[in-house]
N, C-alpha and C positions, 0 to 999 in steps of 0.2 A: 452084906450077908443076907441069907434067906429071910431073916426076921426083920429086915429093913435097916439094921444098924450098919455103920461104916467101920472099916478096919484099915488103919494106916499100915501099908506094907513097908514103906521105907521113907524116912524124912531127913535122915542125917547121913553124912559121909565123913568118916574120921572125926566124928563128934561135932561137925559143923552142919548147919541147916542147908539143904539144897537151895539153889537159886530160885528157879521157877520152872519146874518140870513142864515141858511143852507138848511133846508127842511121844507115843509109845507104840510098840508092836510086841505081841506075845509069840514067841517061837513055839514050834510044835513040841519041844521038850518041856514047856511050861515056864521057861525063863522070860523075864520081862526086860526088854531093851528100851531105853528112853533117853531123850535129849533133855538137857538142863541148861538152856541159855540164861542170860541175865536180863531178859526183857521185863520181867516183873519188877526188878530193882530199878530199871530205867523209867517205866511208866508210872510206878508208884514209889517215888524216891525212898530208897532204903539201901542199906549196905549189903552187898553180896560177899560171901566169905570164901567162895570156891571158884575155880576156873570154870569156863563154859565147856563141860564135858558131856560125853555120851556114856551111859552106864548100862551094866547088865546085872539084873537082880535075880537071884535064884531063890525062889520061895521054899524049896526043899531044904536048903541049908541055911536060909536066912542071911545070905551073904551078898554084898554089893561090891562090884568092882568097876573101875573105869576101863572102857574099851577104846575110846577115842579121845584124845586130848589136843588134837591139831586143828580143829575147826574154830572159827571166830564166834559164830552164832549158830550152833547146831539146832535144826528145826525139825522138819518132817523126817520120818524114818520108816523104812519098809524093807522086807526081804524079798528076794526073787522067789518064784514058785518052788524051786528045789532047795531053797535056803542056803545056797552056796555063795550068794552075793548079798551084801548088805548095802542099801542105798541110804545116804544121809544128805539132807539139804543143809547148806550153809547160806543163811539169809542175812549176812552181816551188812548188806547194802542198806538195810533199814535198821536204824538204831532206836528210834522212838517214833511215835505217830507223826506223819507229815514230814519225815526226813527221808533222804535218799542219797547214798554215797556210791556213785557208779563205780568207783575204783575198788570198792569192797566186794567180796564174793556174793553172787546171786546165782548159785549153781548147785548141781547135784553131784555128789562124789560117790564112787563105788569102792567097796572093800571086799576082799576074799575072806570067807569064813573058814577057819581052820581049827585044828585041835578039838575034834568032836563037837564043833559048833560053839566053843567057849571063847575063842579069840579071833580077832580080825587082823588082816595084813594087806599090803599092796594097795595103799590109797591111790586113787587116780581120778582125774576130772572126768565125769561121765557126760554132763551136758550143762551148758550155760542157758539160763532161762531169762528172757526179757520179752516185752517190756515189764518193768517192775522187778519183782523177785519171786522165787518159788516159795510155797508155804507147805501145805499138807500134800501127801501123795499116797497112792495105792497102786497095786499091779493087777493086771488081768491074768487069766490062766495061760496066756501065750507069752507072758513076761513083759508086756508093754506097760510103761509107767504113765499114769494119769496124775498130773501135778497141777495144783492151783497156782494161778498167776493173775496179773493185773487185768488181762483181757479175757479171762475164762479158764478153761482147762486145756493144758497142752498134753498131747499124747506122743510119747517118745518110745521108739522101739528098743529092743535089747542092745542094739549097736550104738545107741545114743543119738539117733537121727529123729528129728521132729517129723512125724508122719500125719499130724492133723491137729485141729483145735476145735473145741466145743466153745463157741462164742457165748459169753454171758453178759448181761447188762451191767453187772458190777463185778468187782474183783472176787476171786475165789479164795476163801481162807482155808477150807479143808474139805475132804471128800472121803467117801467110802463106798464099797459095794455091799449090797444087801438084797432083801427080798427073798421070796420062797425059793427061787432058782439062782440066787446070787448073781443076777444079771441086771440089777437096778443100780445105777450110779447116783448116790445121794450127794448133792453139792451144797455146801454152806457158803453163803456170802455174808456181808456185814449185817444184813437185816432180813434175810430170807433163806429158805431151804428149797432146793429144786430136786426133782427126781427124773432120771432119763433111763428108759429101757434100752439096753444094748444087745447086740447080737453075739456077745461073748460074756463069759462069766468071770467074776473076780477070782483071783488066786486063792487057793485053799492051802493051808499048811500040809506038808507031806505027812503021811501016817507015822 
């Protein structure tokens, strides 16, 4: 809040505590879409009470609903610039630190956003990311996806084709656009933050 205090928006679903909310994106209508994998329960051993879901929280009505229940470890999440497509990462290839299960998903899935932006449908594989697994992601104004991976940042066009990489000395955990002109890509690795000025701006929510 403006006075420095914190307010919990949501912590329970059907009376059970969320697993370990991982990533989120705020849609232009003010709804908060977030992933809730069980990584926290694996890294800090404790019981998880819910499936690994993706949720939509509406602060206007204070309601929480599941929108995706089909992914093993939902992780990064982002909308296309026109908010007609939702992208969600499934990073189930990693279950705990220093583990890797190549037969598990390490991919980005795409979904169509329907019903006035309140529901998604038509799950499809958008891109498989390797080496390693995808983590956080954000889009530029042209709809290209920038996704963190083991060897840096992979840039994938709206058709799902890899069009370039930003090589980093360490794995990329998460990233976002910022700066005065929204054309600085901030990249987070395990122990450092990098900033790169690009010739394109990050996506902005539709009005």
